[in-house]
C-alpha positions in Angstrom: 71.8 -123.9 -82.6 74.5 -121.6 -83.5 73.4 -119.1 -80.9 73.2 -121.4 -77.6 76.5 -122.2 -78.7 77.3 -118.6 -78.5 75.8 -118.2 -75.1 76.9 -120.8 -73.0 80.4 -119.8 -73.5 79.0 -115.9 -72.2 77.2 -117.9 -69.2 80.2 -119.3 -68.0 82.3 -116.1 -68.1 79.6 -114.3 -66.3 78.9 -116.9 -63.3 82.9 -117.3 -63.0 83.2 -113.4 -62.6 80.0 -113.6 -59.8 82.5 -116.3 -58.4 85.3 -113.9 -57.9 85.5 -111.3 -55.3 88.3 -108.7 -55.0 89.5 -107.9 -51.0 91.4 -104.4 -50.2 92.5 -103.5 -47.0 95.0 -101.2 -45.2 96.8 -102.6 -42.3 97.4 -99.7 -39.6 99.6 -99.3 -36.0 96.6 -99.2 -33.6 98.5 -97.4 -31.1 99.1 -94.6 -33.8 97.4 -95.0 -36.4 100.5 -95.1 -38.9 100.8 -97.2 -42.2 102.1 -100.4 -41.8 104.4 -101.2 -44.8 105.6 -104.4 -46.4 103.0 -106.2 -43.8 102.6 -110.1 -44.2 98.8 -110.7 -45.5 98.2 -114.6 -46.2 95.4 -115.9 -47.2 94.4 -119.2 -48.6 97.0 -122.5 -48.5 100.5 -121.0 -49.4 98.9 -117.8 -50.6 100.4 -114.0 -49.5 100.7 -110.6 -50.3 103.0 -107.8 -49.0 101.2 -104.4 -48.2 102.6 -101.2 -49.7 104.4 -98.2 -48.3 100.8 -96.9 -47.4 99.9 -100.5 -45.8 97.5 -101.3 -48.6 96.7 -104.6 -50.2 94.2 -106.1 -52.5 93.9 -109.5 -54.1 91.1 -111.3 -55.7 89.5 -114.3 -54.5 88.8 -116.8 -57.3 85.7 -118.0 -55.9 82.9 -116.8 -53.1 83.7 -116.4 -49.5 83.6 -119.2 -46.9 82.2 -118.7 -43.4 85.7 -120.3 -42.0 88.2 -118.1 -44.2 90.5 -115.8 -42.7 93.7 -113.9 -42.8 96.6 -114.1 -41.2 98.2 -110.7 -40.6 101.5 -109.9 -39.4 104.6 -107.9 -39.3 107.9 -107.1 -37.9 107.2 -105.5 -33.6 103.2 -106.4 -33.9 101.4 -109.4 -32.8 100.0 -111.4 -35.5 96.2 -111.2 -36.0 93.7 -113.6 -37.4 91.1 -112.0 -39.1 87.5 -113.2 -41.0 88.0 -112.6 -44.2 84.0 -111.3 -44.4 85.2 -108.9 -42.0 87.3 -107.0 -44.2 85.3 -105.3 -47.1 83.4 -103.8 -44.2 86.1 -101.0 -42.9 89.3 -102.2 -44.8 91.0 -101.4 -41.9 93.5 -103.9 -39.7 94.7 -102.8 -36.6 98.0 -104.3 -35.2 99.3 -104.2 -31.6 103.0 -103.4 -30.9 104.8 -105.6 -29.0 107.3 -103.4 -27.9 110.3 -105.9 -26.6 110.7 -107.4 -30.0 111.3 -104.1 -31.8 114.5 -103.5 -29.7 116.3 -106.9 -30.2 115.9 -106.3 -34.0 118.6 -105.4 -36.6 118.0 -104.9 -40.1 120.8 -105.8 -42.7 120.5 -104.3 -46.5 122.7 -105.2 -49.7 121.9 -101.9 -50.4 121.9 -98.5 -48.9 118.8 -95.7 -49.0 115.2 -95.5 -50.0 114.5 -99.0 -51.9 111.9 -97.0 -53.5 114.4 -95.5 -55.8 116.2 -98.9 -56.6 115.7 -98.8 -60.5 118.4 -101.1 -61.6 116.9 -104.3 -63.5 118.6 -107.5 -63.7 116.9 -109.8 -65.6 116.7 -113.5 -64.7 115.1 -115.8 -67.0 117.0 -119.3 -65.8 113.8 -121.3 -64.3 113.9 -124.7 -62.4 117.6 -125.5 -63.5 118.9 -124.8 -60.3 120.4 -121.3 -61.0 121.0 -118.8 -57.9 121.5 -115.2 -57.5 122.3 -113.7 -54.2 124.3 -111.3 -52.2 127.3 -112.0 -49.4 127.0 -110.3 -45.8 129.1 -109.6 -43.6 127.4 -110.1 -40.0 128.7 -109.5 -36.6 128.1 -113.0 -35.2 128.1 -116.8 -36.5 124.7 -117.6 -34.2 121.6 -115.3 -34.4 118.3 -115.7 -35.0 116.5 -114.7 -38.6 113.2 -113.1 -39.2 112.6 -112.0 -42.4 114.2 -112.1 -45.8 113.1 -109.3 -48.3 113.9 -109.2 -52.1 113.0 -106.6 -55.1 111.3 -107.8 -57.8 109.7 -106.7 -61.1 108.1 -109.2 -63.3 104.8 -109.1 -65.7 103.6 -112.8 -64.6 100.4 -113.9 -62.7 102.7 -115.6 -60.2 106.4 -116.5 -60.0 107.7 -119.2 -57.5 110.8 -118.1 -55.6 113.5 -120.2 -53.5 115.4 -119.2 -50.5 119.0 -120.1 -50.5 120.5 -119.4 -47.2 124.5 -120.6 -47.4 127.9 -120.1 -45.5 130.7 -118.8 -47.3 134.1 -120.4 -47.2 136.7 -118.6 -44.9 139.4 -118.7 -47.7 140.1 -118.9 -51.1 137.7 -117.5 -53.4 135.3 -116.9 -50.8 132.3 -118.5 -52.4 128.8 -119.7 -51.3 129.1 -123.2 -50.1 126.7 -125.5 -47.9 123.3 -124.7 -47.4 122.3 -123.5 -43.9 118.2 -124.1 -44.6 117.3 -127.6 -43.9 113.8 -127.6 -45.1 112.8 -126.0 -48.9 111.5 -122.1 -48.2 109.6 -121.4 -51.3 107.0 -118.2 -52.1 104.4 -117.6 -54.6 105.4 -114.0 -55.2 102.1 -112.9 -56.6 103.0 -108.8 -56.6 104.8 -107.7 -59.7 106.6 -104.7 -58.5 107.9 -104.4 -55.1 109.5 -106.4 -52.3 108.5 -110.3 -51.3 109.2 -111.3 -47.8 110.0 -115.1 -46.9 109.3 -115.3 -43.0 111.6 -117.4 -41.3 109.8 -117.1 -38.0 113.1 -116.4 -36.2 114.8 -119.7 -37.0 118.0 -120.1 -35.5 121.0 -120.0 -37.8 124.4 -121.2 -36.9 127.6 -120.6 -39.3 131.1 -121.4 -39.5 132.2 -117.2 -40.0 130.2 -114.8 -39.6 129.6 -114.5 -43.3 125.9 -115.6 -45.2 125.5 -115.8 -48.5 121.6 -115.3 -49.4 120.3 -116.1 -52.4 117.1 -116.6 -55.1 116.1 -119.5 -57.5 113.8 -118.9 -59.7 111.7 -122.2 -60.1 108.9 -121.3 -62.7 106.2 -118.5 -63.7 102.7 -119.0 -64.6 100.3 -117.2 -66.8 101.7 -113.5 -68.6 99.8 -111.6 -70.7 102.7 -109.8 -72.2 103.7 -110.8 -75.7 107.6 -110.6 -73.8 107.2 -112.5 -70.3 110.2 -111.2 -68.5 111.5 -111.2 -64.4 113.8 -108.7 -62.8 115.9 -109.1 -60.0 115.8 -105.1 -58.9 118.5 -102.9 -57.5 121.0 -99.9 -57.9 124.9 -98.4 -56.7 127.8 -100.3 -57.1 128.1 -104.1 -55.3 128.9 -107.5 -55.9 126.5 -110.2 -56.9 127.4 -113.8 -56.6 125.3 -116.1 -59.0 125.5 -119.1 -61.2 123.1 -119.8 -64.3 122.4 -123.5 -63.3 123.2 -125.8 -60.6 126.1 -127.8 -62.0 127.4 -124.5 -63.1 130.3 -122.8 -61.1 130.2 -119.5 -59.5 130.5 -115.5 -61.0 130.5 -112.6 -59.6 128.9 -109.3 -61.3 130.9 -106.6 -60.7 128.3 -103.6 -62.0 125.1 -103.5 -59.3 123.6 -105.8 -56.6 120.1 -106.4 -55.9 118.8 -105.2 -53.0 118.4 -107.6 -50.2 117.1 -106.8 -46.8 117.2 -109.3 -43.8 115.8 -108.8 -39.8 117.8 -110.4 -37.8 117.9 -110.6 -33.9 
């Protein structure tokens, strides 16, 4: 009887392993053949990852592939493609076609200058599900614009962390602190990559501000399943700058005067 008790969990693990499948691929520019960095690859409901600097992505599908399973792949300046997930393990390459006109209208605003891959400063952030936020205030050339993507660099050792994006207007006078929420609906992203840029796709949402200053902040809702004895979550950056943050929803805003985290926005 004891032998059967030991054998049963082994069989469960074996068949569970068969039900999982690793999906890997690379996103390329159809015209030039160049890798497309930070393309969004969405699969399942609310699950997605970002390609690395070589255009590569990889994830584990925790069940057998179904006939109607698909990937939605998108990137700024390219047409969005929907591809059957069964076709990916074959060639592994996904090609996107340039739109042409969109690139001429897009402007990039970043909290830091230089190559994001060199940003190694760690800003620990262990406040979860208490309304705490950390972010940066951007000076924009106009009060009305369309916002495409918001990216932030993170490093953590959980399986998944859920981040909530906040966009707030900024007071014209006084201390110039973040005030009213600009987003009309909650924007939450499951961050499945442990190191690199996570991307909020706002689909060129129209934004209107009372001034030309915009606070872009992030709230850590929760994290799950860490294999580490010391689980941690960090926002990353470098260079001198100021973050605006509050530890909980009810606390007042504070400024950090050392280094700022890395945030990038694509605006038109």
